[in-house]
C-alpha positions in Angstrom: 0.0 0.0 0.0 1.5 3.4 -1.0 1.7 6.4 1.3 -1.3 8.2 -0.2 -3.6 5.1 0.2 -2.4 4.6 3.8 -3.1 8.2 4.7 -6.6 8.0 3.1 -7.5 5.0 5.2 -6.1 6.8 8.3 -8.2 9.9 7.5 -11.3 7.8 7.2 -10.6 6.1 10.5 -9.9 9.4 12.2 -13.3 10.6 11.2 -15.1 7.4 12.3 -13.4 7.7 15.7 -14.0 11.4 16.1 -10.3 12.2 16.2 -10.7 15.6 14.5 -7.3 17.2 15.3 -5.6 14.1 13.9 -7.9 14.1 11.0 -6.9 17.6 10.1 -3.2 16.7 10.1 -3.8 13.6 8.0 -5.9 15.4 5.4 -3.4 18.2 5.2 -0.7 15.6 4.4 -2.9 14.2 1.7 -3.4 17.7 0.2 0.4 18.2 0.2 0.8 15.0 -1.8 -2.1 15.9 -4.2 -3.3 19.5 -4.1 -6.3 18.5 -6.2 -7.7 15.8 -3.8 -11.3 17.0 -3.4 -12.1 14.2 -0.9 -9.3 15.4 1.3 -10.6 19.0 1.2 -14.1 17.7 2.1 -12.8 15.6 5.0 -10.7 18.5 6.2 -13.8 20.7 6.1 -15.8 18.3 8.1 -13.0 18.1 10.7 -12.9 21.8 11.1 -16.7 21.9 11.5 -16.6 19.5 14.4 -14.0 21.7 16.1 -16.2 24.7 15.6 -14.0 26.3 13.0 -16.7 27.3 10.5 -14.7 29.8 8.5 -11.9 27.3 7.9 -14.4 24.6 7.0 -16.1 26.9 4.5 -12.7 27.6 2.9 -12.1 23.9 2.4 -15.5 23.2 0.9 -15.1 26.1 -1.5 -11.7 24.9 -2.5 -13.2 21.5 -3.3 -15.8 23.3 -5.5 -13.1 25.3 -7.2 -11.6 21.9 -8.3 -14.9 20.3 -9.0 -17.9 22.6 -9.4 -20.3 19.6 -9.3 -18.9 18.2 -6.1 -22.1 17.1 -4.2 -20.4 16.7 -0.8 -19.0 20.2 -0.8 -22.3 21.7 -2.0 -24.2 19.8 0.7 -21.9 21.0 3.5 -21.9 24.6 2.4 -25.7 24.5 2.3 -25.7 23.1 5.9 -23.3 25.9 7.0 -25.5 28.5 5.3 -28.6 27.1 7.1 -26.7 26.8 10.4 -27.3 23.0 10.6 -24.0 22.3 12.2 -24.0 21.5 15.9 -21.8 21.4 18.9 -18.3 19.9 18.3 -16.7 16.9 19.9 -20.0 15.0 20.2 -18.7 11.7 18.7 -15.7 11.4 21.0 -17.8 12.1 24.1 -20.9 10.0 23.1 -19.6 6.9 21.4 -17.8 5.5 24.4 -17.6 1.7 24.5 -18.5 0.0 27.7 -18.1 -3.8 27.7 -21.5 -5.5 28.1 -23.4 -2.2 27.9 -22.7 -0.8 24.5 -22.3 -2.1 21.0 -21.5 -0.7 17.5 -23.5 -2.7 15.0 -23.5 -2.8 11.2 -27.1 -2.8 10.0 -28.5 -5.4 7.5 -31.6 -5.1 5.2 -30.5 -1.5 4.3 -32.8 1.1 2.9 -32.1 2.8 -0.4 -29.0 4.9 -1.0 -30.9 8.2 -1.0 -32.1 7.5 2.5 -28.7 6.5 3.8 -27.1 9.5 2.1 -29.2 11.9 4.2 -28.2 10.4 7.5 -26.2 12.4 10.1 -23.8 11.0 12.6 -25.3 11.2 16.1 -28.9 11.2 14.8 -31.2 9.5 17.3 -32.8 6.2 16.2 -35.9 4.2 17.2 -35.7 0.4 17.8 -38.9 -1.1 16.4 -39.5 -4.7 17.3 -40.6 -6.9 14.4 -41.4 -10.6 14.1 -37.9 -11.7 13.2 -35.7 -8.7 13.7 -35.5 -5.1 15.1 -35.9 -2.3 12.6 -34.0 0.9 13.0 -35.9 4.1 12.2 -34.8 7.7 11.9 -37.5 10.4 11.8 -40.0 7.6 11.0 -38.0 6.5 8.0 -36.6 2.9 7.9 -32.8 2.8 7.5 -32.0 -0.9 8.2 -32.3 -3.7 10.7 -30.2 -5.3 13.4 -28.8 -8.8 12.6 -31.3 -11.5 13.5 -29.3 -13.0 16.4 -28.9 -9.6 18.1 -32.5 -8.8 17.3 -33.7 -11.9 19.1 -31.6 -11.2 22.2 -32.5 -7.5 22.5 -36.2 -8.2 21.9 -36.2 -10.5 24.9 -34.4 -8.0 27.0 -36.6 -5.1 26.0 -39.7 -7.1 26.6 -38.5 -7.9 30.1 -37.8 -4.2 31.0 -34.5 -3.1 29.6 -34.2 0.3 27.9 -31.8 1.2 25.1 -30.7 4.3 23.3 -29.5 4.2 19.7 -27.7 6.7 17.4 -26.2 6.6 13.9 -22.4 6.2 14.2 -21.4 6.1 10.6 -23.1 5.9 7.2 -22.4 5.8 3.5 -24.4 4.7 0.5 -23.5 1.0 1.0 -23.3 0.6 4.8 -24.6 2.0 8.1 -23.4 1.5 11.7 -25.4 2.3 14.8 -24.3 2.7 18.4 -26.6 1.0 20.9 -26.3 1.7 24.7 -28.1 0.0 27.5 -29.6 2.9 29.5 -31.5 0.9 32.1 -31.4 -2.7 33.1 -34.5 -4.3 34.7 -34.4 -6.2 37.9 -35.3 -9.4 36.0 -32.1 -8.9 33.8 -29.9 -7.7 36.7 -27.3 -10.4 36.0 -27.6 -10.4 32.2 -25.3 -8.4 30.0 -26.9 -6.9 27.0 -23.8 -7.6 24.9 -21.8 -10.4 26.4 -18.2 -10.4 25.1 -17.4 -13.0 22.4 -21.0 -14.2 22.5 -22.5 -12.3 19.7 -20.5 -11.9 16.5 -21.3 -8.6 14.9 -19.7 -7.3 11.7 -18.1 -3.8 11.7 -17.0 -1.5 9.0 -13.4 -2.1 7.7 -11.0 0.8 7.6 -11.2 0.8 3.8 -15.0 1.2 3.8 -16.2 4.5 2.3 -17.0 6.8 5.1 -19.6 9.5 4.4 -17.7 12.8 4.9 -20.9 14.8 4.5 -22.1 13.7 7.9 -22.5 16.3 10.7 -23.7 15.7 14.2 -27.1 16.4 15.6 -28.6 16.6 19.1 -28.9 13.2 20.8 -32.5 12.5 21.8 -33.4 9.5 24.0 -34.7 6.6 21.9 -38.3 5.4 21.9 -38.9 1.7 21.8 -41.9 0.9 19.7 -43.4 -2.6 19.3 -45.5 -3.5 16.3 -47.1 -6.7 14.9 -46.7 -5.6 11.3 -43.7 -6.4 9.2 -43.8 -3.5 6.7 -40.1 -3.8 5.8 -40.3 -7.5 4.8 -39.7 -6.6 1.1 -36.7 -4.4 1.8 -34.3 -7.1 0.7 -35.6 -6.3 -2.8 -33.7 -2.9 -2.8 -31.2 -2.8 -5.5 -27.8 -2.1 -4.0 -25.8 -3.0 -7.1 -25.8 0.6 -8.3 -24.2 2.0 -5.2 -22.1 5.0 -6.0 -18.8 5.2 -4.2 -18.0 8.7 -2.9 -14.3 8.1 -2.7 
């Protein structure tokens, strides 16, 4: 792997982990290697946004547009800045704290269409909706995907016996989405039961080379609402065509 490719993977990982200062350094290194790297400018802009440096962020997105006037990521971010849709910085590093047995980052299955995923924001609150065979994940009443069936089965039992969970989007792109689930309250009946026992539930996670959606900004975390339904309205979501996924990077 050459230096540029390695730096790109590092930049994506920095963003996924909320390491914004390091992300700035990494993307500046990429721009030094290739001054026309629009993706690096976009990632740099996102990093500046998360540190509350709106002017510097705006400069990076405009530079990206100077290089590619049709760059959708840069246009989308500039529109968000114009509409003041950015939020308080450092949310990811504070919120997505892993606690063994109590939290889990999960890659969703049965994904919604790419347009739905493209509009997701990191930190966006989700609903867990219990279905017959799995738990659907909803954002603003829109279906985005489902938990794997083994985890759905386990959490359904725990929810039905009194546990309460919060859920938020951790990362998203047009071909994948991760959510962060936290046990907020454990019922007396489940007092000795871990929600996510180590090495008991194998969950997939995004690889370092998975495209990370640099357009994502953070939004206010709102406690999740657990909703149970007997319907299975997403049963045909497997029919979504994911073959035409567009890679942003």
